[in-house]
C-alpha positions as CSV (number, residue, x, y, z in Angstrom):
1,M,41.1,-77.1,-48.3
2,P,38.6,-77.3,-45.5
3,T,35.4,-75.4,-45.8
4,N,36.0,-73.1,-42.8
5,K,39.4,-72.0,-44.1
6,R,38.0,-71.4,-47.6
7,N,35.3,-69.1,-46.1
8,R,37.8,-67.1,-44.2
9,V,40.0,-66.5,-47.3
10,A,36.9,-65.3,-49.3
11,A,35.9,-62.9,-46.5
12,T,39.4,-61.4,-46.4
13,K,39.4,-60.8,-50.2
14,K,36.1,-59.0,-50.0
15,R,37.4,-56.7,-47.3
16,R,40.4,-55.8,-49.4
17,H,38.3,-54.9,-52.5
18,A,35.6,-53.0,-50.6
19,S,35.7,-49.2,-50.9
20,P,36.9,-47.2,-47.9
21,V,34.2,-45.4,-45.8
22,T,34.6,-41.6,-45.6
23,S,34.2,-39.4,-42.5
24,S,31.1,-37.8,-43.8
25,Q,29.5,-41.2,-44.2
26,N,30.5,-42.0,-40.6
27,S,28.9,-38.7,-39.3
28,C,25.7,-39.4,-41.3
29,T,25.5,-42.9,-39.9
30,G,26.1,-41.5,-36.4
31,E,23.3,-38.9,-36.7
32,A,21.0,-41.6,-38.0
33,N,21.8,-43.8,-35.1
34,L,21.1,-40.9,-32.7
35,Q,17.8,-40.2,-34.3
36,E,16.9,-43.8,-34.2
37,L,17.8,-44.0,-30.5
38,A,15.6,-40.9,-29.8
39,V,12.6,-42.2,-31.7
40,R,12.9,-45.8,-30.5
41,P,11.7,-45.0,-26.9
42,V,8.6,-43.2,-28.2
43,K,7.8,-46.2,-30.4
44,M,8.4,-48.6,-27.6
45,A,6.1,-46.5,-25.3
46,S,3.4,-46.3,-27.9
47,S,3.6,-50.0,-28.6
48,S,3.5,-50.8,-24.8
49,H,0.4,-48.7,-24.5
50,R,-1.2,-50.4,-27.4
51,R,-0.5,-53.7,-25.8
52,G,-2.2,-52.6,-22.7
53,N,0.9,-52.1,-20.6
54,Y,0.4,-48.9,-18.6
55,Y,3.8,-49.0,-17.0
56,P,6.1,-47.2,-19.4
57,S,9.7,-48.0,-19.6
58,S,12.5,-46.0,-18.1
59,S,13.3,-44.3,-21.4
60,S,9.7,-43.0,-21.7
61,D,10.0,-41.6,-18.1
62,D,13.1,-39.7,-19.1
63,I,11.3,-38.2,-22.1
64,E,8.4,-37.2,-20.0
65,L,10.7,-35.6,-17.5
66,L,12.5,-33.6,-20.2
67,A,9.1,-32.5,-21.6
68,A,8.0,-31.3,-18.2
69,M,11.2,-29.4,-17.7
70,S,11.0,-27.7,-21.0
71,L,7.3,-26.8,-20.2
72,L,8.4,-25.2,-16.9
73,L,11.1,-23.2,-18.6
74,D,8.6,-21.9,-21.2
75,T,6.1,-20.9,-18.5
76,S,8.7,-19.2,-16.3
77,S,10.0,-17.2,-19.3
78,S,6.4,-16.2,-20.3
79,E,5.7,-15.1,-16.7
80,E,8.8,-12.9,-16.6
81,E,7.8,-11.3,-19.9
82,E,4.3,-10.6,-18.5
83,E,5.7,-9.1,-15.3
84,R,7.8,-6.8,-17.5
85,E,4.8,-5.7,-19.5
86,I,2.7,-4.9,-16.3
87,L,2.5,-1.1,-15.9
88,R,3.0,0.4,-12.4
89,H,0.1,2.6,-11.1
90,P,0.5,5.5,-8.7
91,Q,-0.6,4.7,-5.1
92,R,-2.0,8.2,-4.3
93,T,-4.7,9.1,-6.8
94,F,-6.0,12.4,-5.5
95,P,-5.5,15.1,-8.1
96,I,-4.0,17.8,-5.9
97,S,-1.3,17.8,-3.2
98,G,-2.0,18.2,0.5
99,Q,-0.8,21.8,0.7
100,E,-3.0,22.7,-2.3
101,Y,-6.0,21.0,-0.8
102,T,-5.5,22.9,2.5
103,T,-5.2,26.2,0.7
104,L,-8.3,25.4,-1.3
105,L,-10.2,24.7,1.9
106,L,-9.1,27.9,3.6
107,N,-9.9,30.1,0.6
108,G,-13.0,28.2,-0.5
109,D,-16.6,27.8,0.6
110,P,-17.0,28.3,4.4
111,D,-19.5,25.5,4.7
112,T,-17.1,23.1,3.0
113,M,-14.3,24.2,5.3
114,R,-16.5,23.7,8.4
115,Y,-17.8,20.3,7.2
116,T,-14.3,19.0,6.3
117,L,-12.2,20.2,9.2
118,R,-15.0,21.1,11.7
119,V,-13.8,24.6,12.2
120,D,-14.1,27.9,10.3
121,A,-11.2,29.6,8.5
122,H,-10.7,32.3,11.1
123,T,-10.5,29.8,14.0
124,F,-8.1,27.7,12.0
125,R,-5.7,30.6,11.3
126,T,-5.9,31.7,15.0
127,L,-5.0,28.2,16.1
128,V,-2.1,28.0,13.6
129,N,-0.7,31.3,15.0
130,L,-1.0,30.0,18.5
131,L,0.7,26.7,17.6
132,V,3.6,28.6,16.1
133,K,4.1,30.8,19.1
134,R,3.3,28.5,22.0
135,G,3.5,25.0,20.5
136,R,7.2,24.6,21.2
137,L,7.8,22.6,18.0
138,K,10.4,23.3,15.3
139,W,8.2,23.6,12.3
140,D,10.9,24.9,10.0
141,C,12.7,21.5,9.9
142,M,9.6,19.6,8.8
143,R,8.5,18.9,5.2
144,L,4.9,19.8,5.9
145,S,3.6,23.2,6.8
146,V,1.7,24.0,10.0
147,E,-1.5,24.5,8.1
148,E,-1.3,21.1,6.4
149,S,-0.3,19.3,9.5
150,L,-3.2,20.8,11.5
151,A,-5.6,20.0,8.6
152,I,-4.5,16.4,8.7
153,F,-5.1,16.2,12.4
154,L,-8.5,17.8,12.3
155,Y,-9.5,15.7,9.3
156,I,-8.7,12.5,11.2
157,C,-10.2,13.5,14.5
158,G,-13.2,15.4,13.1
159,H,-14.5,12.4,11.0
160,G,-12.9,9.5,12.8
161,K,-10.9,8.6,9.7
162,R,-8.0,6.2,9.5
163,H,-4.5,7.2,8.6
164,R,-4.9,5.5,5.3
165,C,-7.8,7.7,4.2
166,A,-5.8,10.8,5.2
167,A,-2.8,9.5,3.3
168,N,-4.9,9.2,0.1
169,R,-6.6,12.6,0.6
170,F,-3.4,14.6,1.3
171,K,-1.1,12.5,-1.0
172,R,1.3,11.6,1.8
173,S,2.8,8.3,3.0
174,M,1.5,6.4,6.0
175,N,4.6,7.2,7.9
176,T,4.3,10.9,7.3
177,I,0.7,11.0,8.3
178,A,1.4,9.1,11.6
179,R,4.4,11.2,12.4
180,H,2.7,14.6,11.9
181,F,-0.4,13.4,13.7
182,K,1.8,12.7,16.7
183,Y,3.6,16.1,16.3
184,M,0.3,18.0,16.2
185,M,-1.1,16.1,19.2
186,R,1.9,17.1,21.3
187,A,1.7,20.7,20.1
188,L,-2.0,20.9,21.1
189,G,-1.2,19.4,24.4
190,N,1.4,22.2,25.0
191,I,-1.2,24.9,24.5
192,A,-4.0,23.1,26.3
193,Y,-3.7,25.3,29.4
194,L,-4.3,28.4,27.2
195,V,-7.4,27.1,25.5
196,I,-9.0,24.6,27.8
197,R,-9.7,26.4,31.1
198,P,-12.7,27.0,33.3
199,P,-14.6,30.3,32.7
200,D,-14.5,33.2,35.1
201,L,-17.3,32.7,37.6
202,N,-17.5,36.4,38.4
203,E,-18.6,37.2,34.8
204,I,-22.2,36.6,33.7
205,P,-22.5,35.1,30.3
206,F,-23.8,37.4,27.6
207,E,-26.8,35.2,26.7
208,I,-28.1,35.3,30.3
209,L,-27.2,38.9,31.1
210,H,-29.3,40.3,28.3
211,D,-32.2,37.9,28.6
212,K,-35.2,39.5,30.4
213,I,-36.9,36.2,31.1
214,Y,-34.0,34.1,32.5
215,Y,-31.7,36.7,34.0
216,P,-33.9,37.5,37.1
217,W,-33.6,33.9,38.1
218,F,-29.8,34.1,38.0
219,E,-29.5,37.6,39.4
220,V,-27.3,37.7,42.5
221,K,-28.1,40.2,45.2
222,S,-25.9,41.2,48.1
223,F,-26.6,39.7,51.5
224,S,-26.7,43.1,53.2
225,S,-29.5,44.4,50.9
226,S,-31.7,41.4,51.7
227,I,-31.7,42.1,55.5
228,I,-34.6,44.1,56.7
229,T,-34.4,45.9,60.0
230,D,-37.1,46.1,62.5
231,D,-37.7,49.8,61.9
232,E,-38.1,49.2,58.2
233,A,-40.6,46.4,59.0
234,L,-42.6,48.7,61.3
235,L,-42.7,51.5,58.7
236,A,-43.9,49.1,56.1
């Protein structure tokens, strides 16, 4: 029998007497192969770096890409958790509301009222009553009272403040401050002819009328009393 044929017969007998491989062994060998494939690129990359090759293989590029993607996912999830943990703070931090602040000014120290709104309490209330009667605005449909709206207007104009400062002081939104500032400006324009008008020139001011030093200089005499006749001059 030739040698090649003899070797083939011996190999066939060995296959017949060999024990069959189970499915569990197949799965174990498959997992081992996968692990070996996963570890092999790392070994190849490390060996290539040791050899001085700074151009890694394509498998090492894939591993680095996967590592970068996992790092991005971890950072995004951590940022979302941090955003959930951030507490929201109130925007308007003044302790009392705008209406309470206006009432406190009207019933408080007169100097504080005059310094804050540039008017005294009596003038403020008189102006409020005049606005309600002659301002021609429907104040009932507004969220703010006439007192608070006028206080906002005087606070901005009296100190040259911005709307943002008034919004923080009166605890209102920027839109509310701007809207009521415009309402109050229109209302004051409607009563301007009642408040801003020239004085009566026929009346002498009280300060001049009762001043003995300055009143003679402003005293007006009639033209007929200043005329002296010839007879009166001769008698003099």
